[in-house]
Structure formats: structure tokens, C-alpha cells
GUGURO-327351 format. One line per field, with one value per residue: residue number from 1; residue in three letters; x, y, z of N, C-alpha, C in turn. Coordinates in Angstrom, 1 decimal. Example, Ala and Ser with C-alpha at 12.3 -4.5 7.8 and 13.67 -1.06 7.14 Angstrom:
2
resi	[1 2]
resn	[Ala Ser]
nX	[13.2 12.8]
nY	[-5.7 -2.2]
nZ	[7.8 7.1]
caX	[12.3 13.7]
caY	[-4.5 -1.1]
caZ	[7.8 7.1]
cX	[13.2 12.9]
cY	[-3.3 0.0]
cZ	[7.8 7.9]
END
This chain:
219
resi	[1 2 3 4 5 6 7 8 9 10 11 12 13 14 15 16 17 18 19 20 21 22 23 24 25 26 27 28 29 30 31 32 33 34 35 36 37 38 39 40 41 42 43 44 45 46 47 48 49 50 51 52 53 54 55 56 57 58 59 60 61 62 63 64 65 66 67 68 69 70 71 72 73 74 75 76 77 78 79 80 81 82 83 84 85 86 87 88 89 90 91 92 93 94 95 96 97 98 99 100 101 102 103 104 105 106 107 108 109 110 111 112 113 114 115 116 117 118 119 120 121 122 123 124 125 126 127 128 129 130 131 132 133 134 135 136 137 138 139 140 141 142 143 144 145 146 147 148 149 150 151 152 153 154 155 156 157 158 159 160 161 162 163 164 165 166 167 168 169 170 171 172 173 174 175 176 177 178 179 180 181 182 183 184 185 186 187 188 189 190 191 192 193 194 195 196 197 198 199 200 201 202 203 204 205 206 207 208 209 210 211 212 213 214 215 216 217 218 219]
resn	[Met Ala Leu Lys Leu Tyr Ala His Pro Phe Ser Ser Tyr Cys Gln Lys Ala Phe Ile Ala Phe Tyr Glu Lys Asn Val Pro Phe Asp Leu Gln Leu Leu Ser Ser Glu Asn Pro Arg Ala Gly Glu Asp Leu Lys Ala Leu Trp Pro Leu Glu Arg Phe Pro Val Leu Val Ala Asp Gly His Thr Leu Leu Glu Thr Thr Val Ile Ile Glu Trp Leu Asp Gln Arg Phe Pro Trp Thr Thr Arg Leu Ile Pro Ser Asp Pro Asp Gln Ala Leu Glu Ala Arg Met Tyr Asp Arg Ile Phe Asp Asn Tyr Val Met Thr Pro Met Gln Thr Ile Val Phe Asp Arg Ile Arg Pro Glu Asp Val His Asp Asp Tyr Gly Thr Gly Gln Ala Arg Ala Met Leu Asp Lys Ala Tyr Ala Trp Leu Asp Ala Arg Met Ala Thr Arg Glu Trp Ala Ala Ala Gly Ala Phe Thr Leu Ala Asp Cys Ala Ala Ala Pro Ala Leu Phe Tyr Ala Asn Trp Val His Pro Phe Asp Ser His Lys His Leu Leu Ala Tyr Phe Glu Arg Leu Arg Val Arg Pro Ser Val Thr Arg Ala Ile Asp Gly Gly Arg Pro Tyr Arg His Phe Phe Pro Gly Gly Val Pro Glu Gly Arg Asp]
nX	[-18.1 -18.6 -16.8 -16.6 -14.6 -14.3 -12.4 -9.6 -7.5 -4.8 -4.6 -2.7 -3.1 -5.1 -3.7 -1.9 -3.8 -4.6 -1.9 -2.1 -4.4 -3.2 -1.1 -2.1 -4.0 -6.5 -9.7 -11.5 -14.1 -13.9 -15.0 -15.0 -13.9 -14.7 -15.4 -16.3 -18.2 -20.5 -22.2 -20.6 -19.4 -21.3 -22.4 -20.5 -20.2 -22.4 -21.9 -19.6 -19.4 -17.2 -15.7 -13.4 -11.0 -9.3 -12.5 -13.9 -16.6 -17.9 -19.4 -21.4 -20.5 -18.9 -15.7 -13.3 -10.3 -7.2 -5.3 -6.8 -8.4 -6.3 -5.7 -8.3 -8.3 -6.0 -7.4 -9.8 -8.6 -6.5 -5.3 -3.8 -0.9 0.3 0.2 0.5 2.3 2.0 3.5 3.5 5.6 6.7 4.3 3.8 6.0 5.4 3.2 4.1 6.1 4.3 2.7 4.6 5.5 2.9 2.5 4.7 6.0 4.0 2.1 3.1 4.3 1.9 1.2 3.0 1.9 -0.7 -0.6 0.4 -2.2 -3.5 -4.9 -3.0 -2.7 -2.8 -0.9 1.0 3.9 5.4 4.1 4.8 7.3 7.9 7.1 8.9 10.9 10.3 10.2 12.9 13.9 12.8 13.5 16.2 16.3 15.1 16.7 19.2 17.9 17.3 19.8 20.7 18.4 16.2 13.2 10.7 9.9 10.0 11.3 10.1 7.8 5.6 2.5 3.8 5.2 3.4 2.6 4.7 5.7 3.6 4.0 6.5 6.9 5.5 6.4 9.1 8.9 8.0 10.1 12.9 15.0 17.1 20.1 20.0 21.2 20.7 17.9 17.1 17.7 16.2 13.6 13.8 13.8 11.2 9.7 10.2 8.5 6.1 3.5 3.3 4.5 2.2 0.1 1.2 1.5 -1.2 -2.1 -0.8 -2.0 -3.7 -1.6 -1.1 -2.7 -1.1 -0.4 1.8 3.0 4.6 8.2 10.8 12.3 11.4 9.6]
nY	[-1.3 -1.7 -2.5 -2.4 -3.3 -3.1 -5.0 -6.0 -8.9 -9.1 -6.6 -3.7 -1.3 -1.9 -3.6 -1.8 -0.6 -2.9 -3.3 -1.2 -1.6 -4.2 -3.3 -1.6 -3.5 -3.4 -5.0 -5.9 -6.1 -8.0 -7.4 -9.3 -8.7 -10.5 -12.5 -14.8 -13.6 -11.7 -9.9 -8.1 -6.8 -5.5 -4.1 -2.2 -0.7 0.5 2.2 3.7 4.7 4.8 2.3 2.0 0.4 0.1 0.5 1.8 1.2 2.7 3.4 4.6 6.0 6.5 5.9 6.7 6.3 5.1 6.4 8.1 6.6 5.3 7.7 8.3 5.8 6.5 8.6 7.5 5.6 6.3 5.6 2.9 2.0 4.9 5.9 8.2 10.8 12.8 15.2 18.1 18.7 16.3 14.6 15.8 15.3 12.4 12.3 13.5 11.7 9.2 10.3 10.7 7.8 6.7 8.3 8.2 5.7 3.6 4.6 4.6 2.1 0.8 1.8 0.2 -2.5 -2.4 -1.9 -4.3 -5.6 -4.5 -4.8 -6.3 -4.3 -2.0 -1.3 0.9 1.9 4.2 5.6 3.4 3.6 6.5 5.7 3.7 5.4 7.3 5.7 5.0 7.7 7.9 5.8 6.2 8.9 7.9 6.3 7.6 8.8 6.9 6.0 6.7 6.4 4.3 3.8 5.3 7.9 10.3 8.9 6.5 3.6 4.7 5.9 6.3 4.1 2.2 2.7 2.5 -0.2 -2.2 -0.6 -0.8 -3.3 -4.8 -2.9 -4.1 -6.3 -5.5 -3.6 -3.8 -3.0 -3.5 -2.6 -0.3 -0.2 0.8 1.3 -1.3 -2.5 -1.0 -2.0 -4.8 -4.6 -3.6 -5.8 -8.1 -7.1 -7.8 -7.1 -6.3 -8.6 -10.2 -8.9 -9.0 -11.5 -12.6 -12.0 -13.8 -16.3 -15.4 -14.7 -15.9 -14.3 -12.1 -10.0 -10.9 -12.4 -14.0 -12.6 -14.6 -16.0 -13.9 -12.9]
nZ	[18.5 15.2 12.5 9.0 6.3 2.9 1.0 -0.6 -0.3 -2.2 -3.1 -3.3 -2.0 -0.3 1.2 2.6 4.1 5.7 7.3 8.8 10.5 11.7 12.8 14.9 16.2 15.8 15.3 12.4 10.4 7.4 4.3 1.8 -1.5 -4.0 -7.0 -5.8 -3.9 -4.4 -3.2 -1.5 -3.6 -4.8 -3.0 -2.4 -4.7 -4.5 -2.2 -3.2 -6.2 -7.9 -7.2 -6.2 -4.0 -0.4 1.2 4.0 6.4 9.2 12.3 10.7 8.8 5.8 4.5 2.6 0.6 1.3 3.0 4.4 5.8 7.7 9.0 10.1 11.7 13.7 15.1 16.2 17.8 19.8 21.8 20.8 19.1 17.5 14.4 12.9 14.1 17.1 17.3 15.5 13.3 12.9 12.1 9.6 8.1 8.1 6.8 4.6 3.4 3.2 0.9 -1.1 -1.1 -2.5 -4.8 -6.1 -6.1 -5.8 -7.9 -10.2 -10.5 -10.7 -13.1 -14.7 -14.3 -14.9 -17.7 -18.6 -18.7 -20.8 -24.3 -26.7 -29.0 -28.0 -26.0 -24.2 -24.7 -24.4 -22.2 -19.9 -20.2 -19.1 -16.4 -15.4 -15.7 -13.7 -11.5 -11.1 -10.6 -8.1 -6.6 -6.2 -4.9 -2.5 -1.8 -1.0 1.3 3.0 3.9 6.2 7.9 10.0 9.9 7.6 8.4 10.7 12.9 13.5 13.2 10.9 9.4 6.9 6.5 6.3 3.7 2.2 2.2 0.8 -1.7 -2.3 -2.3 -4.4 -6.8 -6.8 -8.1 -10.4 -11.6 -10.4 -7.4 -6.6 -6.7 -5.3 -2.2 0.3 0.2 -0.3 2.2 3.8 2.8 3.6 6.3 6.7 5.4 7.4 9.8 11.7 11.0 8.4 7.2 7.5 6.2 3.7 3.2 3.3 1.0 -0.6 -1.7 -3.9 -5.7 -8.4 -10.1 -10.9 -13.3 -16.0 -14.1 -11.1 -10.6 -10.6 -7.6 -6.3 -3.2]
caX	[-18.0 -18.4 -15.8 -16.6 -13.8 -14.4 -11.2 -9.0 -5.9 -3.9 -4.6 -1.6 -3.9 -5.6 -2.6 -1.7 -4.6 -4.3 -1.0 -2.4 -5.1 -2.7 -0.3 -3.1 -4.5 -7.8 -10.4 -12.3 -14.9 -13.5 -15.9 -14.1 -14.5 -14.4 -16.4 -17.4 -18.8 -20.7 -22.9 -19.7 -19.3 -22.8 -22.4 -19.1 -20.6 -23.3 -21.2 -18.7 -19.5 -15.9 -15.6 -12.1 -11.0 -10.4 -13.5 -14.5 -17.8 -17.7 -20.3 -22.5 -19.9 -18.3 -14.4 -12.7 -9.0 -6.5 -4.5 -8.1 -8.9 -5.5 -5.9 -9.6 -8.1 -5.2 -8.2 -10.6 -8.0 -5.5 -4.4 -3.2 0.1 0.1 0.7 0.3 3.0 1.6 4.2 3.2 6.7 6.9 3.4 4.0 6.9 4.9 2.1 4.8 6.4 3.1 2.5 5.8 5.3 2.0 2.4 6.2 6.3 2.9 1.4 4.2 4.3 0.6 0.9 3.4 1.2 -2.3 -0.2 0.3 -3.6 -4.3 -5.1 -1.9 -2.8 -3.0 0.0 1.5 5.3 5.5 3.7 5.6 8.7 8.1 6.8 10.1 12.0 9.9 10.7 14.3 14.5 12.4 14.5 17.8 16.0 14.6 18.0 20.1 17.4 17.3 21.0 20.5 17.3 15.3 11.9 10.9 9.7 9.7 12.4 9.3 7.0 4.4 1.8 4.4 5.8 2.3 2.6 5.9 5.8 3.3 4.5 8.0 6.9 5.1 7.4 10.5 8.3 8.2 11.4 13.8 15.7 18.3 21.2 20.1 21.4 19.8 16.5 16.8 17.9 14.8 12.6 14.1 13.1 9.7 9.5 10.0 7.6 4.9 2.0 3.7 4.3 0.7 -0.7 1.6 1.2 -2.4 -2.5 -0.2 -3.1 -4.0 -0.5 -1.1 -3.7 -0.5 -0.2 3.0 3.4 5.6 9.4 11.5 13.0 10.7 9.1]
caY	[-0.6 -2.8 -1.9 -3.1 -3.0 -3.5 -4.9 -7.6 -9.3 -8.8 -5.1 -3.0 -0.4 -2.8 -4.1 -0.6 -0.5 -4.0 -3.1 -0.2 -2.2 -4.9 -2.5 -0.9 -4.3 -3.0 -5.8 -5.4 -7.2 -7.9 -7.7 -9.7 -8.2 -11.3 -13.1 -15.7 -12.8 -10.7 -8.9 -7.2 -5.9 -4.7 -3.1 -1.3 0.1 1.8 3.2 4.2 4.3 4.5 1.1 1.8 0.2 -0.4 1.5 1.6 2.0 2.8 4.2 5.4 6.9 5.8 6.4 6.5 6.6 4.5 7.3 8.9 5.5 5.2 8.8 7.9 4.7 7.0 9.5 6.8 4.5 7.1 4.4 1.9 2.5 5.9 5.8 9.8 11.2 14.0 16.3 18.4 18.8 14.9 14.4 16.4 14.3 11.0 12.3 13.8 10.1 8.7 10.8 10.1 6.1 6.5 9.0 8.3 4.3 2.9 4.7 4.4 0.5 0.4 2.1 -0.7 -3.4 -2.2 -2.0 -5.7 -6.2 -4.1 -5.7 -6.5 -3.4 -0.8 -1.1 2.2 1.9 5.6 5.5 2.8 3.9 7.2 5.3 3.3 6.8 7.9 4.9 5.2 8.9 7.9 5.0 7.2 9.7 7.4 5.4 8.5 9.2 5.7 5.7 7.3 6.0 2.9 3.9 6.3 9.3 10.8 8.0 5.7 3.1 5.3 5.9 6.3 3.0 1.3 2.9 2.2 -1.7 -2.5 -0.3 -1.4 -5.1 -4.7 -2.4 -4.5 -7.3 -5.1 -2.7 -4.0 -1.6 -4.3 -1.9 0.4 -0.7 1.2 1.2 -2.6 -2.7 -0.6 -3.1 -6.0 -4.3 -4.0 -7.0 -8.7 -6.4 -8.6 -6.5 -6.1 -10.0 -10.5 -8.3 -9.3 -13.0 -12.6 -11.9 -15.2 -17.4 -14.9 -14.3 -16.6 -13.6 -11.1 -9.8 -11.3 -13.5 -13.2 -13.1 -15.9 -15.4 -12.7 -13.3]
caZ	[17.1 13.9 11.1 7.7 5.2 1.7 0.2 -1.3 0.3 -3.2 -3.5 -2.6 -1.1 0.9 2.4 3.1 5.3 6.7 7.9 10.1 11.5 12.5 14.0 16.0 16.9 15.6 14.5 11.4 9.6 5.9 3.2 0.9 -2.7 -5.1 -7.9 -4.8 -2.9 -5.2 -2.3 -1.1 -4.8 -5.2 -1.6 -2.6 -5.7 -3.9 -1.4 -4.1 -7.5 -8.6 -7.1 -5.9 -2.6 0.2 1.6 5.3 7.0 10.5 12.9 10.0 8.0 4.7 4.5 1.3 0.3 2.3 4.0 5.5 6.6 8.7 9.8 11.2 13.0 14.7 15.8 17.0 18.8 20.1 22.8 20.3 18.4 16.8 13.0 12.7 15.2 17.8 17.1 14.2 12.3 12.6 11.5 8.5 7.6 7.8 5.8 3.2 2.9 2.7 -0.6 -1.7 -1.8 -3.2 -5.9 -6.9 -6.4 -6.1 -9.1 -11.6 -10.4 -11.1 -14.7 -15.6 -14.3 -15.9 -19.0 -19.4 -19.1 -22.0 -25.3 -27.3 -30.0 -27.2 -25.2 -24.1 -24.2 -23.6 -20.5 -19.0 -20.2 -18.1 -15.2 -15.2 -15.4 -12.6 -10.4 -10.9 -9.7 -6.6 -5.5 -6.0 -3.9 -1.3 -1.3 -0.3 2.5 3.9 4.3 7.8 8.6 10.1 9.2 6.6 8.7 12.3 13.6 14.1 12.1 10.9 8.2 5.6 6.3 5.8 2.3 1.6 2.2 -0.4 -2.9 -2.5 -2.5 -5.9 -7.3 -7.0 -9.1 -12.0 -11.7 -9.1 -6.9 -5.8 -6.9 -4.2 -1.0 1.5 0.0 -0.4 3.5 4.1 2.5 4.3 7.6 6.6 5.0 8.6 10.5 11.7 10.5 7.0 6.9 7.8 5.5 2.4 3.0 3.2 -0.6 -1.3 -2.4 -5.0 -6.6 -9.7 -11.0 -11.0 -14.6 -16.1 -13.2 -10.3 -10.9 -10.0 -6.8 -5.4 -2.2]
cX	[-17.7 -17.8 -15.8 -15.7 -13.8 -12.9 -10.5 -7.5 -4.9 -3.7 -3.5 -2.0 -4.4 -4.9 -2.0 -2.6 -4.7 -3.2 -1.4 -3.3 -4.3 -1.6 -0.9 -3.8 -6.0 -8.5 -11.2 -13.1 -14.9 -14.7 -15.3 -14.8 -13.7 -15.5 -17.2 -18.4 -19.3 -21.5 -21.9 -19.4 -20.2 -22.9 -21.5 -19.5 -21.6 -22.9 -20.3 -18.8 -18.4 -15.5 -14.2 -12.1 -9.7 -11.6 -14.0 -15.7 -17.8 -18.5 -21.2 -21.7 -19.4 -17.1 -13.7 -11.1 -8.1 -5.7 -5.6 -8.4 -7.7 -5.7 -6.9 -9.0 -7.1 -6.2 -9.2 -10.0 -6.5 -4.6 -3.9 -1.5 -0.1 1.0 1.1 1.2 2.0 2.2 3.8 4.4 6.4 5.8 3.4 4.9 6.4 4.0 2.7 5.4 5.4 2.8 3.1 5.8 4.0 1.7 3.7 6.7 5.3 2.0 2.1 4.3 3.2 0.3 1.8 2.6 -0.2 -1.8 -0.1 -1.1 -4.5 -4.1 -3.6 -1.7 -2.8 -2.0 0.7 3.1 5.9 5.4 4.5 7.0 8.9 7.8 8.2 11.1 11.7 10.4 12.2 14.7 13.8 13.1 15.8 17.4 15.8 16.3 18.8 19.2 17.4 18.4 21.1 19.3 16.8 14.3 11.9 10.7 9.8 10.3 11.1 8.4 5.7 3.2 2.5 5.1 4.6 2.1 3.5 6.0 5.1 3.8 5.7 7.8 6.8 6.2 8.7 10.2 8.6 9.3 11.9 14.5 16.8 19.7 21.1 19.9 20.8 18.4 16.2 16.7 16.6 13.6 12.7 13.6 11.7 9.1 9.1 9.4 6.4 3.6 2.2 3.5 2.9 0.1 -0.3 1.3 -0.2 -2.7 -1.7 -1.1 -3.5 -2.8 -0.4 -2.0 -2.7 -0.3 1.3 3.9 4.6 7.2 10.1 12.4 12.5 10.0 8.3]
cY	[-1.5 -2.1 -2.8 -2.5 -3.8 -3.7 -6.1 -7.8 -9.0 -7.4 -4.3 -2.0 -0.8 -3.2 -2.7 -0.4 -1.7 -3.9 -2.1 -0.6 -3.2 -4.3 -2.1 -2.1 -3.9 -4.1 -5.0 -6.6 -6.9 -8.5 -8.0 -9.4 -9.4 -11.8 -14.1 -15.0 -11.6 -9.5 -8.1 -6.4 -5.1 -3.7 -1.7 -0.4 1.0 2.5 4.1 4.2 4.3 3.0 1.0 1.4 0.3 0.8 0.8 2.3 1.5 3.9 5.3 6.1 6.0 6.6 5.8 6.8 6.1 5.4 7.6 7.9 5.4 6.5 8.8 6.9 5.4 8.0 8.7 5.9 5.0 6.2 3.4 2.9 3.6 5.7 7.6 10.3 12.4 15.1 16.6 18.4 17.1 14.3 14.9 15.5 12.8 11.1 12.7 12.4 9.2 9.0 10.5 8.7 5.9 7.0 8.6 6.7 3.5 3.4 4.4 2.8 0.1 0.6 0.6 -2.2 -3.4 -2.3 -3.3 -6.4 -5.7 -5.2 -5.4 -5.0 -2.0 -0.6 0.5 2.2 3.1 5.9 4.9 3.0 5.4 6.9 4.6 4.5 7.2 7.2 4.9 6.4 8.6 6.7 5.6 8.1 9.1 6.6 6.3 9.0 8.0 5.5 5.8 7.1 4.6 3.1 5.2 7.7 9.3 9.8 6.8 4.9 3.9 5.1 5.7 5.0 1.8 1.7 2.5 0.4 -2.3 -2.0 -0.6 -3.0 -5.6 -4.1 -3.3 -6.1 -6.8 -4.2 -3.0 -2.9 -2.3 -3.5 -0.8 0.1 -0.5 1.1 -0.2 -2.8 -2.3 -1.6 -4.0 -5.7 -4.4 -5.3 -8.3 -8.2 -7.4 -8.3 -6.6 -7.6 -10.4 -10.1 -8.7 -10.8 -13.5 -12.7 -13.2 -16.1 -16.8 -14.5 -14.7 -15.4 -12.2 -10.8 -10.0 -12.2 -13.0 -13.5 -14.0 -15.2 -14.3 -13.1 -12.3]
cZ	[16.1 12.8 10.1 6.8 4.3 1.2 -0.3 -0.7 -0.8 -3.6 -2.7 -1.9 0.0 1.6 3.1 4.4 6.4 7.5 9.2 11.0 12.4 13.3 15.0 16.9 16.8 14.9 13.8 10.7 8.0 5.1 1.9 -0.6 -3.6 -6.0 -6.8 -3.9 -3.6 -4.2 -2.1 -2.3 -5.0 -4.1 -1.9 -3.9 -5.3 -3.0 -1.9 -5.2 -8.5 -8.5 -6.7 -4.4 -1.9 0.7 3.1 5.9 8.3 11.2 12.0 9.0 6.7 4.3 3.7 1.2 1.7 3.4 5.0 6.3 8.0 9.5 10.8 12.3 14.0 15.4 16.8 18.1 19.0 21.1 22.2 19.6 17.4 15.5 12.4 14.0 15.9 17.5 15.8 13.1 12.1 11.7 10.1 7.6 7.4 6.7 4.4 2.6 2.3 1.6 -1.5 -2.3 -2.4 -4.4 -6.7 -7.0 -6.6 -7.6 -10.3 -11.5 -11.0 -12.7 -15.4 -15.5 -15.1 -17.3 -19.4 -19.1 -20.1 -23.2 -26.2 -28.4 -29.0 -25.9 -25.2 -23.4 -24.0 -22.2 -19.6 -18.9 -19.0 -16.8 -14.7 -15.0 -14.2 -11.2 -10.3 -10.4 -8.4 -6.1 -5.3 -4.9 -2.3 -0.7 -0.3 1.1 3.4 4.6 5.7 8.7 9.0 9.6 8.4 7.3 10.4 13.5 14.3 12.9 11.9 9.6 6.7 5.4 5.9 4.5 1.7 1.3 0.9 -1.8 -3.2 -3.1 -3.9 -6.9 -7.6 -7.6 -10.5 -12.5 -10.5 -8.6 -6.1 -5.6 -5.7 -2.6 0.2 1.5 0.0 1.3 4.1 3.9 3.2 5.7 7.5 6.5 6.3 9.7 10.6 10.7 9.1 6.3 6.8 6.4 3.9 2.1 2.9 1.5 -1.6 -2.1 -3.9 -6.4 -8.3 -10.6 -11.3 -12.6 -14.9 -15.4 -12.4 -10.8 -10.1 -9.0 -5.9 -4.6 -1.3]
END
């Protein structure tokens, strides 16, 4: 089965997908979205006019949205590491934390990053202030819950942790959570997980593109 994944190694949502592929040891054909590979960009636009990525093409189907891609991987490769537990209650918890990390960590982090690339006369101080306030609330809530957990949900590495790793990685660049010791300890566990290390380090050659630059001491 040929799996074509339209993605870029520096993208947080692409890293979320990469982590799932690496955890399950499922090979894929990376269609690198870059100026040096314009054909991939043209194909992406034809597949998905909104040009958001990653996008997976498999078995003649086009799959959009990273969470859906990971769900599909679990369905099609059930003999590999499960990222969505078979127990219904645990599955709901994994999906819930996936949405929390995407909506309340990844999204406000991206709001701050995208504001940095706006023209000087249209920066949105109000919007970025709201984003930082949202991150503060999310950090505090997550910190309390991670005090008694190794992983985000269901007592195992799941879809939720695939979402958490890149979200927290980049959020810690723009709005650090060093004062939240349980959340920080969780992130450190994520950071040394082989699949996470591989996905995040895959974006290392592109770090000079990060708006505002990489903060000193952040790896």
C-alpha cells in the first residue's frame, strides 16, 4: 500500500502525523512541500484547495486533518501500536485531550506566530494578548492533571501525546511554561520519546525560518 503524505518537517501538525507514523512503524512517501518541489504544492492544491497540510493519499482516498489521518492509521494498521485505545472510555479521553492540545495550545501558539509575520501596521496586540491568556489557562489546567500522569490520557502513549508534543514544543518557544513543573516534566518525557525526537529533529534544518527566531536555550 503506497501512502503519499503531503507535508513539511517544520510544521507542527505535520510533526503530529509523523509521530504517529513513527510510533506505528508505518512507512510513507513524503511529498515535501517546498519551493524546491513545486509539483508537490500543485498536487496539494488540486487535492485540497485550502492548501492546509498534512494531507494523506492512500488507497485512492484523500484524508484531510491530522487527527483523521491518525485515526485511519489505527484502523488500517491495528496490529501496530494503538494510538486510540480499544476501550471506549479511554478512547474518548484520548480524543478529548487531542482536541485540548490542538485547540487550546496549538491554536493560540499559532496565533502568536502568525502575528509576527504580519506587516507592522496590522499587528493584532489584542488577539495575541487573548492567545497568551488562553495559553496561561491551558498550562495551569494541564499542569494540575499531569501531576499524576505519565502520558496525557488512558495510561499510555496515544493520539493525545502525538498532538501534545509539537504543540508544547512550539508553544514553549513563544510563551514558555517553565513555571509549571508537572507540565514541564511531561514535556521532557515527550521530548526523549524516539518518535517525538525524530519528528521534531526532522524540522531542525528549517528553524531559521521561525518568525522572530528560536529563543536562546530552547531545543
